[in-house]
N, C-alpha and C positions, 0 to 999 in steps of 0.2 A: 504494500501498501503505500510507502514512504516514496515508492518509484514514481506514484500516479502524478504529482503537480509536476515532474522531468516530465514525463511522458507529454504531460500535456501542453506542457511551454515548448519541447520541441516539435510536437503535430502545429499548434501555433504559428510558432518562426515558419516552418514549412509552407503554410497555408497563406502565411502574407508573402512570402515570398514569389508562390505561387499566382495570388493576385496581382501582385504588382507585374509580372510577367504579362498576364492575360492583358491588364489595363495597355503597357506598355506596346505588344501586339495589336491590339485593338483600337489604336489611337484615333484612326480615321473617324471611329465611330462614334467611341465613347466621350472624347475631348468635346468636341461638337455639341453631344447631349447636354456633360455638363455646362460649358457657357451659353447654353442655350439657355438652360436653368435659371444660371447665374445673371443672365439677362433680365429673363422674365421676374426675379424676385424683382429686380432694380424698378422696370418701368412699370410692373404691375397696377403700382396705385395709378401715376398716369391715366392708363386706360381705365381703370375702374371708376376714375372720376371723370369721365368724360362720356362713361357710358350712360349716366344719368341724365345725360342732355342728347346726346346725339346715337342712334343705329350702333350697334357692337361692333361692324365691321367698317364702319365709318370712323371710330373709336379706335381698332385695331390699326387703319390705316395710317392713323395722326401720328399712334406710338411710333411703330415701324419706323415711317420717315425721319421723328425725331434721332431716334436711337440712330439709324443709319447716318444721319447728317451728323451726328455726335464722333461718332467711331469713326466715319470716316476724314474726319477736323483732325483727330487725331493722329490716325495715320499719316494724313498728307505730311502732319507739321513735322513728324521723323522722319519721312521719306525727302522732305525739303532740305531740313537741319543736314541729315548725309549729306546728300546730295552738294550743299554748299560748301561742306569740309572737305567732300572729295574733290571738288573743281578748286579748293584753295590748295592742296596739297598736288595736283595736275601743275600748278601755276608756281609754284616755290620748289619744285623736286629736285634741283639746285642747292637748296637750302638744306634739304633732307639730306641728300650723296654727303655735303657738306659736313656738316653736324657728326655726321655718321661716323666720318672718317677721322675728326677729330677724336670724336670718343675712345675708337678704336686705336689710335696713337697712346692714348692718355693712358687704356688700361693696358697694353703692350708696355709701356713705359713703368707699369707697375708690376712686372708680373703675369700678366694675362698674355701668354703666347700666343693663343688660336685667336685673340682678338684682330688682329689685322687681318689673318686669314677667312674671316667672318665678313669685315669690312670690305675685302677685296670683291665680295661676291654679293653684298648688301644691293639689292634693286627697291628702289622708292617705289617701282609697282606693284612691291608686296602690299603695300599700304594701300594701295590704290584699289586689288583686288578682294582687302578685307573690307573697303567699304563698299564697294558693289555686290560682294556677299550678302552685308548688312542690309543693303540695299534689296537685294533680289529677296533674300526674305520674308521682309515688311512687303513687299508685294506677294508675294507667295502665301499672305496672310489672307488675301481677298478671295481666294478659291475657297479657303477656309471659314469663311466669315460668310461665304454663301450657304453652305453646308450648314452652319450653327443658324442661319434666319431662316432657314425653311423649318429648321424644329423650334423655332422663336412662332412663327407664324401658326404651325399647328399647335405650339403648346398655349398661345395667347387664347387659342378658339375654343380650350376642352378646359381653362383652369376654372373656370365655374362650375362645369358640370364635377370635373375630379372634389371640388370640396364638398357640393352637397353630397357626392358617393361617402368621402370621409365622415362627414355628420352621420351616415344612415347606416354605417359600419357596426354590426353590433357583436362583434368579438371581443368582449371585454370593453376595454379603453382605449383601444389600439386606434379607431380614428380621431378621437381626442386628444391622445398624445401625439399624432402626425399632426393635426392642427395645431396644437399649439406650438410642438415644436417647428413648424414649417414656418409661420407667421413668426416667430420669434428669429428664425434663422434669416427670414427676409427682412424684418426690420435692421437687423445687424447687418445684411448685405448693402443696403441704401444707407446705412451712418456710413460704412466701411468705404465708401463710394464715394458718399459726399465727402468727409474726412480727408481721403485721399486726394480727392480734386482740389477741394481748398487748397491744402500743402502743394500741390502740384504747381497751382497758378502761382502762388506767392514763391517759390523755389524758383520758379522759372521768372521772374520777376527781377527777383534779387541776382540772381546771378547773371542776367543779362545788366542789369546796372554796375555790378561789380567789373563784369568785363570791357563794356564799355567805360568806366571811370578810369581802369587799369589801362586802357588804350590795347588790349588785347582784340585784334582783328575777330570778324564774326561774330561780334555778341549777341546779334539776334539769334543768330543759328547755334549758338551754346544754350541761350536763355531758352530755345523752345526744345533743344537735346534734354536740358537737364527738369522742363515739365513734362516731358512724355516718359523719361526715364524714370522719373521718382515713383511711376505707377508699379514699378519691380521693386520690391524692397531689397537691399543690398546691393546686388548687381546693377540695377539700375544709377543709385546715386554715384555709385564705385566708377562707373561706364564715364557719368556727366561729370565727375572729376578730373579721372585723368585723362581725357583725351584734350581739354582745354590746358591744361599743366603741361601737356608733351609737344602742342603748338605754340606756346608761351616761350618754351625752350627756344624753337625753331626760329620763332619772330623775335625775341629780344635777344637770343643767343648770349643769357644769363643766365648761371644756375640759381643765383638768387631771385629773381625775378620770377624765374619757375617754381622756387621754393612758396616763394611769399604768393603767388594763386596757387599753388596745392594748399598749402595751410588756410587761405581762404574759404575756399570752395569745399575744404573739407568740415570745416568751422559752422559755413552756412547750410550743410548737409546735416552739421550734427541736431545743429537748434532746432531744425526743421524735422528732424525724424526723431531722433530721443529725447527732445524738452516738448516743442511744443505738440505735436501729432499727438502723444498719449495723453496729453491735458486735455485737449480739447475731444478726445474718442472718450476717454473718461474708462472707469470697468468695463462697461458692456462687451469692450473689443479687448479687453486687457489678455495678450497670450505672453507665453515667456519667450524671451527673444532668441531662445537658443532653439525654440522649437519652429518660429519663423524661418529661421537661417533656417532648419532643415527642411522646412515646407518648401522653401524657393527654390533649394539645389535638389532636392527630390521630385520634385514635379517638373522643374527644366532639366532634369535626364530622362524623366519618362516619357514629355512632351514638348520638350525644345523650349522657346521663349515664352508659347501660350501656357506651358505648365508654369513657368517662372511667375506669371502673370496671377493668375487662379489658384497657386498654391496656398497662400495665405486665407483666402476667401474658403478655401474647400476646409481646411484647417480650425475655421471659425466656426463653419459647419457641422463636423464631426463633434468639437468640444461643446457647440451647442445641444447636439445630440446625445450627447454624456452628461448635460448637464437636467437634459429633464426627462433624463433615468434612473430612478434612485441608484440601483447594482452599481452605475456606471459613474455616479455623479463626482467620486473621490478624484477621477480621472480629469474631471476638468476642473475642478478645483488644484489639484497636482500642477498641472500644467497652464495654468491662468497668469503666471508670474506675481501673484498678487499675496501678501503675507496675510495668513490668517487674522482676523478682526479681532477674536479672543487672545490678548496676550498671554494670557495661559498655556493657549497651544504652543507658543514659541518655545519655551523651558520644553524639555526632556522630564517625564518622572523621575525623581531622584529615589533611589532606594532609601527603606529606612536605616536610620542609625542603628549602631549595634549597641 
């Protein structure tokens, strides 16, 4: 009997790996469905409010148009920003080559023998191909969005019917549990996207203002990239910080200026992501930073860029389901990243003195 917990743990681990592999292999089907449910949870209040005044199909059409415009604008900003950076890279290819050669000479002078060999084979077209790859991946998201919005259309048509069916479910309190948990998850998704959008706009504006004031070229592009990339926790801000730093080094040919840009951009991202956003979001969206980072990289590994974006919302949804189910509520409390309200719970029980 003592081995039963170990066996159950191993079986659970094997099942988790199998589910992860299945989810990764079925990405073309599962990922659009997950994104469709996420979009429905966010835009449903708009359609529900409009249905009180106009027919259902008209309300759904307006909701879809608004959603497509918003998503299209964000993707267009990303493509435009990286296209501008790619054009600047092409126009200043000689400066990149010269800077890389100087770095190779400096490294070789400090004992890095292979640096000069790498510098001789460096081609600035590597950077261009990198930006082209990023832009092509963003363009590839459009086909993904087509499939997603087909599911969104079908889902919006059936939300009312699905809710009524759940309310009529007679299997214990399963229907009530799903309705309560679903409503809570939808509310948190809406708040998450509202907070994330507000912080992204603020971050983009501050980055634009800073890069403009510091004399860094492509200030508008850096602000646009910072706005769009802020929707992906950790990875997005890192990219939005590292790229302007590298280009500041090329433009000003000064390590001091590049370090200044790097430190200031990191300060902006820290104040936005680690100070302001948690205070605006409140405890409703509290999640352990460790789990946030894990969710971003795990779902990015499974589904690429869409997975990096949807990882945190999926984590919030899973923890919300755990919070509504008594036997698993401890999981939600454990991964919330919040200290217990009862100070007694912070101190372990001391053994009685002899």
